[in-house]
C-alpha positions as CSV (number, residue, x, y, z in Angstrom):
1,M,109.2,-19.7,-19.5
2,L,106.7,-20.7,-22.2
3,R,106.1,-24.3,-23.1
4,P,105.6,-25.3,-26.7
5,A,102.0,-25.7,-27.7
6,T,100.5,-29.1,-28.1
7,P,99.0,-30.1,-31.4
8,L,95.5,-29.6,-30.1
9,Q,96.4,-26.1,-28.7
10,R,97.8,-25.2,-32.1
11,L,94.6,-26.4,-33.7
12,R,92.4,-24.2,-31.5
13,G,93.7,-21.2,-33.3
14,C,93.1,-22.7,-36.7
15,G,89.3,-22.8,-36.7
16,V,88.7,-26.1,-35.0
17,A,85.0,-26.5,-34.0
18,E,84.5,-27.8,-30.5
19,G,81.3,-29.3,-29.1
20,D,79.8,-29.6,-32.6
21,S,79.4,-32.5,-35.0
22,L,80.7,-33.0,-38.5
23,R,79.7,-35.2,-41.4
24,L,81.6,-38.5,-41.4
25,D,82.9,-38.1,-45.0
26,K,84.1,-34.6,-44.4
27,F,86.0,-35.7,-41.2
28,L,87.7,-38.5,-43.1
29,W,88.8,-36.1,-45.8
30,F,89.7,-33.2,-43.5
31,A,91.8,-35.6,-41.4
32,R,93.5,-36.9,-44.5
33,I,92.5,-40.5,-43.8
34,V,91.2,-40.8,-47.4
35,K,92.3,-38.8,-50.4
36,T,88.9,-37.6,-51.6
37,R,85.4,-37.2,-50.1
38,V,84.1,-39.5,-52.8
39,L,86.3,-42.3,-51.3
40,A,85.0,-41.5,-47.9
41,Q,81.4,-41.7,-49.1
42,Q,82.1,-45.0,-50.8
43,L,83.6,-46.5,-47.6
44,A,80.4,-45.5,-45.7
45,E,77.9,-46.6,-48.3
46,E,79.6,-50.0,-48.6
47,G,79.2,-50.5,-44.8
48,R,82.9,-50.6,-44.2
49,L,82.9,-48.1,-41.3
50,R,81.9,-48.6,-37.7
51,L,81.1,-45.8,-35.2
52,A,81.2,-47.0,-31.6
53,G,80.8,-50.6,-33.0
54,R,77.7,-49.8,-35.0
55,V,78.0,-50.3,-38.8
56,L,77.4,-47.1,-40.8
57,D,75.9,-47.0,-44.2
58,R,75.6,-43.3,-44.8
59,A,78.3,-40.7,-45.4
60,H,76.3,-37.9,-43.7
61,A,76.3,-39.6,-40.2
62,P,77.5,-37.1,-37.6
63,V,80.7,-37.6,-35.7
64,R,81.7,-35.8,-32.5
65,V,84.8,-35.4,-30.4
66,G,85.4,-38.7,-28.4
67,D,83.7,-40.9,-31.0
68,V,85.6,-44.1,-32.0
69,L,85.7,-45.1,-35.7
70,S,87.0,-48.5,-36.9
71,F,87.5,-49.4,-40.6
72,A,89.7,-51.4,-42.9
73,L,91.8,-49.4,-45.3
74,R,94.7,-50.5,-47.5
75,G,94.8,-54.0,-45.9
76,Q,95.0,-52.6,-42.4
77,V,92.3,-52.4,-39.7
78,R,92.4,-49.0,-38.0
79,V,90.6,-47.9,-34.8
80,I,90.8,-44.1,-34.2
81,R,89.4,-41.8,-31.5
82,I,88.3,-38.3,-32.7
83,E,90.2,-35.7,-30.7
84,A,89.0,-32.5,-32.5
85,L,86.7,-31.4,-35.4
86,P,88.3,-29.3,-38.1
87,K,86.7,-26.5,-40.1
88,R,89.0,-27.0,-43.1
89,R,91.4,-29.5,-44.7
90,G,94.7,-28.4,-43.3
91,P,98.3,-29.6,-43.7
92,P,99.2,-33.2,-42.7
93,A,100.6,-32.3,-39.3
94,E,97.5,-30.5,-38.4
95,A,95.3,-33.3,-39.7
96,R,97.2,-35.9,-37.7
97,A,96.3,-34.1,-34.4
98,L,92.6,-34.5,-35.1
99,Y,92.6,-38.2,-34.1
100,S,94.5,-40.7,-32.1
101,E,95.1,-44.4,-32.8
102,V,93.4,-46.8,-30.4
103,G,94.6,-50.4,-29.7
104,Q,97.5,-50.5,-32.1
105,G,99.1,-53.8,-32.7
106,P,99.0,-56.8,-35.1
107,L,95.9,-58.9,-35.3
108,T,96.0,-62.7,-35.4
109,S,94.0,-64.7,-38.0
110,E,91.2,-65.0,-35.4
111,G,90.9,-61.3,-35.2
112,S,92.1,-60.9,-31.6
113,Q,95.2,-59.2,-30.4
114,D,98.1,-61.4,-29.1
């Protein structure tokens, strides 16, 4: 009996690059975290993105599978782990499989989780 494919298994047939790196702005756009590459570039140039805790100020910084990105977007702090690198901007379901949320939960005013 065949089991249904996981999202990452489905992505492997859709041109996902493994073991490579990808520009940060392209990843954010391909993963549908931002609507345009220009917005992704602005986030980076304004120093609003962190890669493994280090502030990024350039949109062309390389990201790899396993990297952890943190940023504030639309009034919410998000921390994501990159699970796969795409070769194209696919549909939303495919894009959602490219990353996983880390440490979800509301933050207190001091910035720590309850």
